[in-house]
N, C-alpha and C positions, 0 to 999 in steps of 0.2 A: 504494500500500500504506500502510495506517495503522498506528499503533503497536500497536493491539489485535491485528492480524494478526501483526505481528513477534513480539509477546509470546507468543501462543498457539503459533506455529511453534517458537519457542525452547523453550517448556515441553515440547512434544511431543518435540523432538530430545533434550533433556536427559533426559527419562524413558526414551527408547530407549537412550541411553548407559548409564544405570543398569541397565536390564534386560539389556543385552548383557553387562555385567560380572557380573551375577548368573548368567547362563548360562555364562560362562567359568569362574566359580568352581565351578559345579555339576559340571563335568567334572574338577576337580582332586580327586585321591584323598586322603582324610583318614584312612584306616585303618578307617573305618566303611563298611559296605555301603550303597550307594544306587544305584538303577536309573539315575540320571543319569550314572554312570560309563560306561555302555554307549552313551550317546547319539551320540557321534561315530564309532562303529565302523560300517564298511560291510562287507558280505559279498557274495561272488560267488554269485549265485543265478539260476537260469533264464536263463543267458546274459548277465546284466547285473549291475552292482554296485548294490546297494540298501542302505538303512540297516537295521541289525540289527532295529529295532522293526517292520519290515515282514515279517519271517519268523517272529516268535514273540513271546512275552511274558516280560518280566523281572519277578522278584519278589525280596523280601528276607525269607527265612524266619528268619534269625538276624542278629545285629548284625554278624558278620564273614563272612557268606555271602550270595552272590547265586545265584539259580537262573534258568535260562533255558529255557523250554518252547518247543521248535521245533514249528511247525504241521506241517511236512513232514519226517518223520524222515530222508529222503534228504539233508537239508541239515545234519545233525548235525556231520559232519566239517568242512564248510566254515565253519560258525559257530564251532566250536571253534578252528579255525586262525585265523580273523579275530580272535577275542578274544586268542589267544596272541600274534599279530603286531601287536597294537594299540599296543604301546609303554607300556602301563599297568603292566607287570610282573605280570600276572595269569596263573595257571596253571589253566585250566579242566579239569574232569574230566567225561568223557562216560560216562553209565551206560546208554546205549542208549535211554533214554526222554527224558532231559533233560540239560542241562549244569549242573553245579554249579561255582560259582566262589568258592573261598575267598579272602578278602581278608587278605593277610598284614599283620602289623603293620609300620609304617614304621620304617626305620632313621633314626638321627639325621641322617645326611647327606642322605637323601631328604627329610626334613622341612625342612631348610634350603633344599634345592633347590626344593621346592614353594613355600616362602615367597617365594623370589626370583621364581618364575614368577608368583605371585599379585601381587607388586609390579609386575612388567612389565605384567600385564593392567590393573592399576589406573592405571599411568602412561599407558597407551594411552587409557583411558577419560577421564583428566584432560585429555589433549591434545584429545580429541574435544569435551569440554565447552568448552574454551577456543576451539576453532574455531567452535563454535556461538555463543559470546559475540562473537567477532570479526565473524561474519556479521550478527548483530543490531545491533552497534554501527555497522557499515557502512551498514545500512539506515537507522538513525537519522540518521547524518551526511548521507545522501542526502536524507532528508526535510527536513533543515535547509537544505541547498543549494537544494532546490526551493522553499524558503520555505513549506512546509506546516506547520511547527512553529516555535515561538520558541526562542531560545537557552536560556531557562529550562526549557522543556519538554525540550529536548535533554539538559541536565544531569540533570534528574530521571529521564528515561528511561535514561540511561547508568548512573546510580546503581542503578536498579531492575534493570537487566540484570546489573550486577556482583553485586548481592545474590543473584539467582537462581543465578548461576554459583557463587558462594561456597557457597550451601546445597548445591548438587549435589556440589561437590568434597568438602565435609564428609561428605556421605552416602557418597560413594565411599570416602573414607578410613575411615569406620566399617565399611563392608563388608569392607575389607581387614583392619582390626584384628580383626574377628570371625572371618574366614577364617583368619588367622594363628593365633589362639587355638585354633581347631578343629584346625588342622594340628599344632600343638605339643602338643595334648592326647594323653597316652599311654594 
């Protein structure tokens, strides 16, 4: 394995880490309606458990309202129950045709709690980035031990790896700062 492969692998893993954090943040409620809120919810349908997006369409008709159009009306009650039991603090209303989900404003305690959860997600992403860095550094050390690179190259590669890691961690911190600002916005 040469350094170009190590570098491209590392860049791909760091990009996945950042994308995973974005996905985690999308599921955090901020007081504004977004269809991403419903992404992690599963519903009992046709004898198995399926993601909510496989039984209907979600939309955002207003800033504080979600609506969910179920394709099969016989699933209305199951979808309503799945949303209510999701732990998101949502109270869906079934009008016989579709499900409307008002997004209540967040309390101050809930905002603080969501900021802590966002911080945990970010710390997990930072740890992941550091693990990627460690794997890349191990590969560079192995190349040096195998005498495929010089000591100068090893130092240069290690510095490059550290710079990529620092950039990613800074990007993760920016994502956290933006998410916290979004959560704290009343």
